[in-house]
C-alpha positions in Angstrom: 192.3 110.8 145.7 188.3 110.8 145.6 188.2 110.3 141.8 190.9 107.5 142.1 188.9 105.6 145.0 185.5 105.8 142.7 187.5 104.4 139.5 189.0 101.7 142.1 185.6 101.1 142.8 183.8 100.8 139.6 186.9 98.5 138.3 186.0 96.1 141.4 182.0 96.3 140.6 182.6 95.8 136.6 184.8 92.7 137.7 182.6 91.0 139.8 180.1 91.6 137.1 181.9 90.0 134.8 182.4 86.8 137.3 179.1 86.8 138.6 178.0 86.4 134.6 180.3 83.6 134.4 178.1 80.8 132.9 177.4 77.6 134.8 178.4 74.2 133.9 174.4 73.6 133.2 174.6 76.8 131.0 177.6 76.0 129.4 176.0 72.2 128.3 172.8 74.2 127.2 174.5 76.6 125.2 176.3 73.8 123.8 173.2 71.9 122.7 170.7 74.9 121.5 172.7 77.8 120.8 172.1 78.7 117.1 175.2 80.2 116.4 178.1 78.1 116.1 180.7 80.0 117.6 178.7 80.4 120.6 178.0 76.5 120.7 181.8 76.5 120.1 183.0 78.7 123.0 180.9 76.4 124.9 183.2 73.2 124.1 185.8 74.9 124.8 184.9 76.2 127.9 184.0 73.0 128.8 187.5 71.6 128.1 189.3 73.9 129.9 187.1 73.2 133.1 187.9 69.7 132.8 184.4 69.6 133.2 183.3 65.2 133.2 179.7 66.2 133.4 180.2 68.1 130.1 181.3 64.7 128.5 178.0 63.3 126.7 177.1 66.4 125.4 180.5 67.2 124.0 180.2 63.6 122.3 177.2 64.8 120.7 178.8 67.9 119.6 180.9 65.9 117.5 178.7 65.4 115.1 177.6 69.0 115.0 177.2 70.0 111.6 179.3 72.6 111.9 183.6 71.4 111.5 184.3 74.5 113.9 182.2 73.0 117.0 183.0 69.3 116.1 187.0 70.3 116.6 186.2 72.5 119.7 184.4 69.5 121.0 186.7 66.9 120.1 190.0 68.9 121.9 187.6 69.4 125.0 187.1 65.6 125.0 190.7 65.1 125.0 191.5 67.6 127.9 189.0 65.8 130.4 190.3 63.1 132.2 187.2 60.6 132.4 187.0 56.9 132.1 184.8 57.1 129.3 187.5 58.7 127.3 188.4 55.8 124.8 184.7 55.4 124.3 184.0 59.3 123.8 187.1 59.3 121.3 186.0 56.6 119.5 182.3 57.8 119.0 183.8 61.1 118.2 186.3 59.1 115.2 183.0 57.8 114.1 180.5 60.6 113.9 183.3 63.9 113.2 184.8 64.9 109.9 187.8 66.7 108.5 190.2 68.2 111.2 188.3 67.3 113.9 188.1 63.2 113.2 191.8 63.8 112.2 192.6 65.1 116.3 190.1 62.8 117.7 192.3 60.1 116.1 195.4 61.7 117.0 193.8 61.9 120.8 192.7 58.0 120.5 196.6 57.3 120.1 197.7 59.7 122.9 195.5 57.5 125.1 197.8 54.3 124.8 200.9 55.9 123.8 202.9 56.9 127.0 204.0 60.6 128.5 207.5 60.4 127.4 206.9 59.6 123.4 203.7 61.9 123.4 205.9 65.0 122.4 207.9 62.8 119.9 204.5 61.8 118.1 203.5 65.0 118.1 206.1 66.2 116.0 205.4 63.3 113.4 201.4 63.2 113.2 201.6 66.0 110.5 202.7 63.6 108.1 202.1 59.9 107.9 205.2 59.4 105.9 207.3 60.5 109.2 205.1 58.1 111.0 206.8 55.5 109.8 210.3 56.4 109.2 213.0 54.2 110.6 214.9 53.5 112.9 212.2 54.4 115.9 208.7 54.5 114.8 206.5 55.7 117.3 204.1 52.5 118.3 202.0 51.3 121.2 204.5 48.6 124.0 203.8 45.0 123.4 202.2 44.6 126.2 199.3 47.6 126.0 195.6 46.2 125.2 194.0 48.7 123.0 190.2 48.3 123.3 188.4 46.9 120.2 186.0 49.8 120.3 188.9 51.8 119.5 189.9 49.5 116.7 186.7 49.5 114.9 186.4 53.1 114.8 189.8 53.5 113.1 188.2 50.5 110.8 185.4 52.5 110.1 187.5 55.2 108.8 189.2 53.4 107.1 186.5 52.0 105.3 184.4 55.2 104.5 185.6 56.0 100.9 184.7 59.8 101.7 187.0 60.4 104.6 190.2 62.2 104.2 191.6 60.6 107.0 192.0 57.2 105.2 195.6 57.0 105.2 195.9 58.4 109.0 193.3 55.6 109.9 195.4 52.9 108.0 198.9 54.1 109.7 197.2 54.3 113.5 196.0 50.9 113.3 200.1 50.2 112.7 200.9 52.3 115.7 198.5 50.9 117.9 199.4 47.6 117.0 196.2 46.5 116.2 196.0 42.7 114.9 192.4 42.3 114.5 192.5 44.8 112.0 194.9 43.0 109.6 192.6 41.5 107.4 191.0 44.9 106.4 194.4 46.3 106.2 195.3 43.6 103.9 192.2 44.4 102.0 193.6 47.6 101.0 197.2 46.0 99.4 194.7 46.0 96.3 193.7 49.7 96.3 195.2 51.6 93.2 196.4 54.1 95.8 200.3 53.7 96.2 200.2 55.7 99.8 197.1 53.6 100.6 199.2 50.5 99.6 202.4 51.4 101.3 201.2 52.4 104.4 198.8 49.2 104.8 202.0 47.2 104.8 203.8 49.3 107.0 200.9 48.8 109.5 201.1 45.6 108.9 205.0 44.9 109.6 204.5 47.0 112.7 201.4 44.7 114.0 203.8 42.2 113.8 201.8 38.8 113.1 204.4 37.1 111.2 201.1 34.9 109.3 199.9 37.9 108.0 203.5 37.5 105.6 201.1 35.7 103.3 199.7 39.2 102.3 203.1 40.4 101.1 204.7 37.6 98.7 202.3 38.9 95.8 203.3 42.2 96.0 206.8 40.9 95.4 205.7 41.5 91.7 203.8 44.9 91.4 204.9 47.7 89.0 205.7 49.9 91.6 209.3 50.1 93.2 208.6 50.9 96.9 205.8 48.4 97.2 207.9 45.7 96.0 210.7 47.2 98.7 208.3 47.7 101.6 207.0 44.1 100.7 210.5 42.7 100.8 211.2 44.9 104.1 208.1 43.2 105.8 208.7 39.9 104.6 212.7 39.6 106.2 211.2 41.6 109.6 208.8 38.4 109.9 211.5 36.5 109.2 208.8 33.9 106.8 210.3 31.2 105.6 207.9 30.6 102.7 208.9 33.9 101.0 212.4 32.9 100.3 211.6 31.1 97.0 210.1 34.3 95.6 213.1 36.5 97.2 215.3 34.2 95.9 214.3 35.1 92.4 213.9 38.4 93.0 217.3 38.8 93.8 218.8 36.5 91.2 216.9 38.1 88.1 216.6 41.9 88.9 219.1 44.2 87.6 217.8 47.0 90.1 220.4 47.4 93.0 217.7 48.7 95.3 216.0 45.3 94.8 218.9 43.3 95.4 219.6 45.3 98.4 215.9 44.4 99.8 215.7 41.0 98.5 219.3 39.6 100.2 218.5 41.8 103.1 215.1 39.7 103.6 216.7 36.1 102.7 219.4 37.4 105.9 217.0 38.1 108.2 215.0 35.2 107.3 217.8 32.9 108.4 217.2 30.1 106.2 220.4 27.5 105.3 218.5 27.2 102.1 219.4 30.5 101.5 223.7 29.6 102.0 224.6 30.5 98.1 223.0 33.5 97.6 225.1 34.5 101.1 228.0 33.0 99.4 227.5 35.3 96.4 227.4 38.5 97.9 230.5 37.8 100.8 232.7 39.7 98.6 230.5 41.8 97.1 232.0 45.3 96.1 228.4 47.1 97.3 228.9 47.7 101.1 225.3 46.7 101.7 224.9 43.7 99.7 228.5 42.4 101.8 226.8 43.9 105.1 223.6 41.5 105.0 225.3 38.3 103.5 228.3 38.6 106.6 224.9 38.8 108.9 223.2 35.7 107.2 226.2 33.3 108.2 225.1 34.0 111.7 221.6 33.7 111.6 221.9 30.4 109.6 224.1 29.3 112.1 226.7 28.5 109.4 230.1 27.6 111.7 231.6 26.6 108.5 232.2 30.7 107.9 233.6 31.1 111.6 237.1 31.0 109.9 236.2 33.0 107.1 234.5 35.8 109.2 237.5 35.6 111.8 240.1 36.3 108.9 237.6 39.6 107.7 237.8 41.0 110.8 241.6 41.6 111.4 241.1 43.5 108.0 240.6 46.9 107.6 237.0 48.0 106.7 233.2 50.3 107.9 232.5 50.5 111.1 229.2 48.8 109.7 231.0 45.9 108.3 232.9 45.4 111.1 230.4 45.3 113.3 228.2 42.9 110.9 231.3 40.6 111.4 231.4 41.1 115.4 227.2 40.3 115.5 228.1 37.2 113.1 230.7 35.4 115.2 228.8 36.2 118.2 226.2 34.1 116.8 228.1 31.9 116.0 229.9 31.0 119.4 232.4 33.7 119.5 231.8 35.3 122.4 234.6 37.7 122.4 233.2 39.3 119.9 230.5 40.8 122.0 232.5 43.4 122.8 232.6 45.8 119.6 228.5 45.5 119.7 229.0 46.8 123.3 231.3 50.0 122.4 228.9 50.3 119.2 226.2 51.8 121.9 228.3 54.7 122.5 229.1 55.3 118.9 226.2 57.4 117.0 227.0 56.9 113.9 226.4 52.9 114.2 224.1 53.2 117.5 220.7 51.7 115.7 222.2 49.1 113.7 224.0 47.9 117.3 220.6 48.3 119.1 218.8 46.1 116.0 221.7 43.9 116.7 220.8 42.7 120.3 217.1 42.8 119.9 217.5 40.1 117.8 219.9 38.4 119.9 217.6 38.3 122.5 218.1 35.9 125.8 221.0 34.4 124.7 222.8 37.6 124.9 221.5 39.3 128.2 223.7 37.5 130.2 226.9 38.3 128.5 225.6 41.7 127.9 225.2 42.5 131.7 228.5 41.4 132.4 229.6 44.8 131.2 227.4 46.7 133.7 229.9 46.6 136.5 233.0 47.8 134.9 231.1 50.5 132.5 231.5 53.9 133.4 228.5 56.2 134.0 227.5 56.4 129.7 228.0 53.3 128.9 226.2 51.3 132.5 223.2 54.1 131.1 223.2 52.4 127.7 223.4 48.8 128.3 220.7 49.3 130.9 218.5 51.0 128.4 219.2 48.7 126.2 218.3 45.5 128.6 215.3 47.0 128.7 214.6 47.9 125.2 215.4 43.8 124.5 212.0 43.1 126.2 213.4 40.0 127.8 212.4 39.8 131.4 215.8 37.4 132.2 217.5 40.6 132.3 215.4 41.7 136.0 217.7 39.9 138.4 220.7 41.8 136.5 219.1 45.1 136.5 217.9 45.0 140.1 221.1 46.1 142.1 221.3 49.2 139.5 218.4 50.1 141.0 220.4 51.9 143.8 222.9 53.0 141.9 225.1 55.9 143.2 224.1 57.9 140.1 220.5 58.8 139.9 220.3 58.8 136.2 221.3 54.6 136.1 219.0 54.4 139.0 216.3 55.8 137.3 216.6 54.0 134.3 217.3 50.7 136.0 214.1 51.5 137.8 212.1 51.6 134.4 213.8 49.0 132.5 212.5 46.5 135.1 208.5 48.3 135.1 208.5 47.9 131.5 210.1 44.0 131.7 207.8 43.0 134.6 204.7 44.5 132.1 206.3 42.2 129.1 206.2 39.4 131.8 202.7 40.1 132.8 201.4 40.1 129.0 203.7 37.0 127.8 201.7 35.0 131.2 198.2 36.0 130.1 198.7 35.8 126.9 199.5 31.9 127.5 197.1 31.3 129.7 194.6 32.9 127.0 196.2 30.1 124.6 193.6 26.9 124.1 195.1 23.9 126.2 196.7 21.6 124.0 195.0 18.3 122.9 196.8 15.2 124.1 
């Protein structure tokens, strides 16, 4: 019994001694700054991160330029764990002065700062591959009301411009994820790069930033010898609804023998919706290629060509794929036939075509808000939930009055979704107001 007691005392004494040897914050900072052993410096950085110690931020920022990349990485990871008002500045500095894996992680953490917590898990799954970051239909990008700090944008541009960095593609992709409008000129510069992946990444980043005037950078790329670059450029021109590109896209459509080129060119012309492309829509309205036919059908609605209402109505009575039927419903609704909204609303519950329908509603925007909201009251739980979510994703603040009653819905899921949607729409409303106030007054 005495031996057991003595052993227990020995254990307790050992724990006490270990606790007594636990380094203070100042000792950790000193070890991080001055230890000759890289392993000790890395351990000090790691411990400061575990403690979430704001007093260590300055020293950790300094350590992101350590001569040892493992120390750099430990310092960057620690900065990501510390809640501090200086986090953007700290991570921006880390992006500039670290290398390799440490710089890669600093860029990831900088993106995390601007991405809502409910999307971070999805972003983490994609960070391993730049290509996946741009996979449709739902790229992870910052919400349009988020203001990204200029110092973060400048830090990413510095990586993009650093020919020796292995993270240049990631920097180019991240500028798109952050919708960094000031970075467009630098991204456009690299559209001339001999590196195909760099060009494609910059095209897509410019697309996600979403400044329509930057469509001018895409037109020359339609003559690229690289098929993927041509198709990416055409898609962005369509997304931007960039009318000056109509002649070049029409030429591409009319003179190519590549089916892939025909599809992206017609899709872009359809999205631009210029009535001068009516002849192209007519040509492919009866195409045997399902995608070409779909794009032509959509084009009639976007162009507001009411003379095609009856032919589209007749087509809607015939058989066909779900995608074609939804394209017909979209076009007919856009042309004023409100009864054709019903298949689109029901399509929100169909996983096979849900993304197609979501794109239609986002494009229809404010004119469709009231009609879509009218389905809320009679809808079952699942459909009501999807409609509420869709109204939020359309980013049109005029949906707020229709959603407010559902903040008190008997179903907790619906109530929470309505609350989240309204919060999102109010932020959009505030951002739009701020943007309008920032514009210079028109000269009389």
